[in-house]
C-alpha positions in Angstrom: 0.0 0.3 0.1 1.2 3.3 -0.6 2.6 4.9 2.2 0.2 8.1 3.7 2.1 8.4 6.8 3.6 11.9 6.1 0.1 12.8 5.1 -2.3 11.7 7.3 -2.1 11.5 11.1 -3.4 9.2 13.4 -6.8 8.8 14.2 -8.3 10.3 17.2 -10.6 8.6 19.4 -14.1 10.1 21.4 -15.8 8.0 23.7 -19.3 9.2 24.2 -21.8 9.3 26.4 -19.5 8.8 29.7 -21.3 9.1 33.3 -18.9 7.4 35.6 -15.7 8.1 37.2 -14.0 4.7 36.5 -15.0 5.0 32.7 -13.8 8.1 32.5 -10.2 6.8 33.8 -10.5 3.9 31.7 -10.8 5.4 28.7 -7.8 7.8 29.4 -6.0 4.9 30.5 -6.5 3.6 26.9 -5.4 6.9 25.3 -8.4 8.4 24.0 -7.9 11.9 22.7 -11.2 13.1 23.7 -14.6 12.4 26.5 -18.2 13.3 25.2 -20.6 14.3 28.1 -24.5 14.0 26.5 -26.9 16.8 28.1 -29.7 15.9 25.9 -32.6 15.7 28.6 -33.9 12.3 26.5 -31.1 10.8 26.3 -30.8 8.0 28.9 -27.0 8.9 28.8 -28.0 12.4 30.0 -26.1 14.1 32.7 -25.6 18.0 34.0 -23.3 20.2 32.8 -22.1 20.0 36.9 -21.5 16.6 36.6 -19.7 17.0 33.6 -17.6 19.5 35.0 -16.9 17.1 38.0 -16.2 14.6 35.7 -14.0 16.3 33.5 -12.0 17.4 36.5 -10.1 13.7 36.2 -8.8 14.7 32.6 -5.3 14.8 31.9 -3.9 17.5 30.1 -4.3 17.5 26.6 -7.6 15.0 26.8 -10.5 17.2 25.4 -13.9 17.2 26.8 -16.9 17.3 24.3 -20.9 18.7 25.5 -23.4 17.4 23.2 -26.3 19.6 22.5 -29.6 18.8 21.1 -31.5 22.3 19.8 -30.5 23.7 23.2 -30.9 27.7 23.7 -27.3 29.4 23.2 -27.3 31.3 26.7 -27.6 27.9 28.2 -24.5 26.8 26.1 -23.0 30.0 26.4 -23.6 30.0 30.5 -22.0 26.2 30.3 -18.7 27.4 29.0 -18.2 28.9 32.6 -18.7 25.6 34.4 -17.0 23.6 31.7 -14.0 25.5 30.6 -12.1 24.4 27.7 -15.2 21.8 26.6 -15.8 21.7 22.5 -19.7 22.0 21.6 -21.0 19.3 19.7 -24.4 20.0 18.2 -26.6 16.8 17.3 -29.9 18.3 16.7 -31.2 20.9 14.1 -29.2 23.5 14.8 -28.4 26.1 11.3 -25.2 27.3 11.0 -25.8 30.7 12.2 -26.9 29.2 15.9 -24.0 27.0 15.9 -22.2 30.5 15.5 -24.2 32.5 18.3 -23.3 29.5 20.8 -20.0 29.5 20.1 -19.5 33.0 20.8 -19.4 33.8 16.8 -17.6 30.9 15.9 -14.5 31.6 18.3 -14.8 28.6 20.1 -14.4 25.6 18.0 -17.6 23.3 17.9 -18.7 19.9 15.7 -21.6 19.7 14.0 -23.2 16.3 13.9 -24.9 15.0 10.0 -27.1 12.5 10.5 -26.8 9.8 7.4 -29.4 7.8 6.4 -29.4 4.0 6.4 -29.0 2.0 3.5 -29.3 3.1 0.1 -30.3 6.4 1.2 -26.5 7.2 2.2 -26.1 8.3 -1.7 -28.3 11.0 -1.7 -27.7 13.0 1.4 -24.8 15.8 0.0 -22.2 15.5 2.7 -20.0 18.5 0.8 -22.7 20.7 0.4 -23.0 20.2 4.9 -19.5 21.0 5.3 -19.7 23.5 3.1 -22.7 25.3 5.0 -20.7 24.5 8.4 -17.3 25.0 7.1 -17.1 27.1 10.5 -17.3 23.9 12.6 -13.8 22.3 13.6 -15.0 19.0 12.1 -18.6 17.2 11.0 -19.4 14.0 12.4 -21.1 11.5 10.5 -23.6 9.7 12.4 -26.4 7.1 11.3 -29.9 9.0 11.2 -31.9 6.4 13.7 -34.8 7.7 15.9 -34.0 10.1 18.5 -30.8 11.9 18.2 -27.6 9.6 18.1 -26.5 6.8 20.5 -28.6 4.3 18.4 -25.7 1.6 17.5 -26.7 2.1 13.8 -23.9 2.1 11.0 -24.9 3.8 7.7 -23.3 2.3 4.3 -19.8 4.4 4.4 -19.0 3.2 0.6 -21.6 5.4 -0.5 -20.4 8.8 1.3 -18.8 11.1 -1.3 -15.3 10.3 -3.0 -13.5 14.0 -1.3 -15.0 15.9 1.2 -13.0 19.1 1.9 -13.5 18.8 5.6 -12.2 17.1 9.0 -14.4 14.4 9.5 -15.3 11.9 12.6 -17.1 9.1 11.7 -19.1 7.7 14.3 -22.3 5.7 13.8 -22.6 2.0 15.2 -18.9 1.8 15.5 -17.3 -0.9 17.2 -13.9 -2.7 17.7 -15.2 -5.3 14.9 -15.8 -3.0 12.3 -13.8 -0.1 13.2 -10.7 -0.8 11.3 -12.8 -1.2 8.0 -14.5 2.5 8.8 -11.2 3.8 9.0 -9.8 2.1 5.6 -13.1 3.3 3.4 -13.3 7.3 4.7 -10.3 8.4 6.0 -8.8 9.0 2.0 -12.0 10.8 1.4 -11.7 13.6 3.7 -9.2 16.2 5.2 -8.4 14.0 8.8 -10.5 11.3 10.2 -11.1 11.0 13.8 -13.6 8.3 15.1 -16.6 8.5 17.6 -17.9 5.3 19.4 -20.9 5.2 22.6 -22.5 2.0 22.8 -19.9 0.3 20.8 -17.7 0.2 24.4 -20.6 -0.6 26.9 -21.4 -2.9 28.7 -23.5 -6.1 28.1 -26.7 -6.1 29.4 -28.7 -9.7 30.7 -30.4 -8.8 27.1 -27.1 -8.5 25.7 -28.1 -5.4 24.7 -25.8 -2.4 25.6 -26.2 -0.5 29.0 -26.8 2.7 28.1 -24.2 5.2 29.9 -22.0 2.2 31.5 -18.9 1.3 29.7 -16.6 -1.8 29.5 -13.3 -1.1 29.8 -12.0 -4.2 28.2 -14.0 -2.8 24.9 -12.6 0.1 25.2 -8.9 -1.4 25.4 -10.0 -3.4 22.0 -11.6 -0.6 20.4 -8.6 1.9 20.6 -6.4 -1.5 19.5 -8.1 -1.8 16.7 -8.1 1.9 15.6 -4.0 1.8 15.7 -3.9 -1.5 14.1 -6.1 0.5 11.0 -3.7 3.3 11.1 -0.6 0.6 10.9 -2.4 -0.1 7.1 -1.7 3.7 6.0 2.5 3.4 6.8 
């Protein structure tokens, strides 16, 4: 394979939906780059901004706290910056470009904008190039599957139907786990400026019914996920 090591940095990793101290510690120990806290009231992973700030105090330097919002008011988001300084906002609802700017001090604070990609063949009809242009002030566009609610559904969209060339930094999410993240990286990284990955349900503890326990992470799954990302990175060396 042609070496891209001088052109493409390593894949950054974000784990989202954390609610417990031990899960934050496990993610940091595994070497992740960002920790996500969900403030969407309708989510089973929702925590308060104060709880997020308490958990973020466990983070070492250069691990970024990310706060997920869904259609939150700009005034509340701005107020939250004073509680959790240094956080990065992730807009996961129906926020317009203007609303994203209003909530980030005119875009002077970095933010992520989630794009909800339809499942199945519908992915080919989503104009990601235009979406990235519309939200060109975003630090990155986060790709998630369009499911009922807003994210965290554990569903993966068809990566092969994404445009061949997107002039943006992308974060691949939606149904990732240790078994499929490598394929996702290999398919999506060549299509964008840089690629990061975002995992939530794919590193959660299995409940008695075999389904992920929302908000409760599994440290062994976190380790396996990070190892799979690093193995995919080596394919580009």
